[in-house]
C-alpha positions in Angstrom: 29.3 -16.7 -28.4 25.9 -17.6 -29.9 25.6 -20.5 -27.6 26.2 -18.2 -24.5 23.5 -15.8 -25.8 21.0 -18.7 -26.2 21.7 -19.9 -22.7 21.2 -16.4 -21.3 18.0 -16.0 -23.3 16.7 -19.3 -22.0 17.6 -18.4 -18.5 15.8 -14.9 -18.8 12.6 -16.6 -20.2 12.7 -19.1 -17.3 13.2 -16.3 -14.8 10.2 -14.4 -16.2 8.0 -17.4 -15.3 9.4 -17.7 -11.8 9.2 -14.0 -10.8 5.9 -13.4 -9.0 3.4 -11.1 -10.7 2.6 -7.9 -8.7 -0.5 -8.3 -6.7 -3.5 -6.5 -8.1 -5.6 -4.6 -5.6 -9.3 -5.5 -5.4 -11.6 -2.5 -4.9 -13.7 -3.1 -1.9 -16.0 -1.2 0.5 -15.1 -0.8 4.1 -18.2 -2.5 5.1 -17.2 -5.6 3.3 -13.8 -5.6 5.0 -15.5 -5.4 8.3 -18.1 -8.0 7.6 -15.7 -10.5 6.1 -12.3 -9.8 7.7 -10.9 -13.4 7.2 -11.7 -13.3 3.4 -9.5 -10.2 3.0 -6.8 -10.9 5.6 -3.3 -10.1 4.2 -4.8 -9.4 0.7 -4.0 -6.2 -1.2 -7.1 -4.2 -1.3 -8.2 -0.8 -2.7 -10.5 1.6 -0.8 -11.7 5.1 -1.8 -12.9 7.6 0.7 -12.3 10.7 2.8 -9.5 11.2 5.3 -10.1 12.1 8.9 -8.3 11.9 12.2 -5.0 12.6 10.5 -1.8 12.4 12.5 1.9 12.4 11.3 4.9 11.0 13.1 8.6 11.6 12.2 11.5 9.6 13.4 15.0 8.8 12.3 15.7 5.1 11.7 18.2 3.7 14.1 20.2 1.8 11.4 19.6 3.7 8.3 19.6 7.2 9.9 16.9 8.2 7.3 13.9 10.3 8.3 10.7 8.3 8.2 7.2 9.7 8.0 4.3 7.7 9.3 0.9 9.0 8.5 -2.0 7.4 10.5 -5.6 8.3 9.6 -9.1 7.1 9.1 -10.7 6.6 5.8 -14.6 6.8 5.4 -16.2 5.6 2.3 -19.8 6.1 3.4 -20.2 2.5 4.2 -17.9 2.5 7.1 -14.6 3.8 8.6 -11.2 2.0 8.8 -7.8 2.8 10.3 -4.9 3.3 7.8 -1.2 3.8 8.2 1.2 5.0 5.4 4.9 4.8 6.1 7.5 6.3 3.8 10.9 7.9 3.8 10.3 11.7 4.1 13.0 12.7 1.7 11.4 10.5 -1.1 8.5 13.0 -1.1 5.6 10.8 -0.1 2.0 12.0 -0.7 1.1 14.2 2.3 -2.5 13.9 3.4 -4.8 16.2 5.6 -8.3 15.9 7.0 -10.9 16.1 4.3 -8.7 14.8 1.4 -10.5 12.4 -1.0 -8.2 9.4 -1.6 -7.8 6.0 -3.1 -5.5 3.8 -1.1 -4.1 0.4 -1.8 -2.5 -1.8 0.9 -2.5 -4.9 2.8 -5.6 -5.6 5.1 -4.5 -6.5 8.6 -7.6 -5.4 10.5 -6.5 -2.0 9.4 -4.8 -1.0 6.2 -1.1 -1.1 5.8 -1.0 1.5 2.8 1.5 1.0 0.0 0.1 3.6 -2.4 -2.0 6.7 -2.1 -3.8 8.8 -4.8 -5.2 12.0 -3.7 -8.0 13.9 -5.6 
């Protein structure tokens, strides 16, 4: 029994070294994203600013049959403006935005922001 526990412990330790560490978001200005797009392409970044041009789309997934909410908006941090899209399952209670909200968003930069997390102030 002890041998099995040691093997399991060793396997768990090895697994911890193999599992990728979550990507940390780098705070950036929108002007930096626009000036050096290749430097940020596909990286997780963090932007803080004000929401405008807000639009919400609802649809039902064809396979999952779950209601999806896609929020498209612009974020202005004073140095520039960028498009952002935040998709989530509506029933999971995503952060709902509106024009004028101050937010910090994190997401992948793809010429626009594919938002993964939103904090509203």
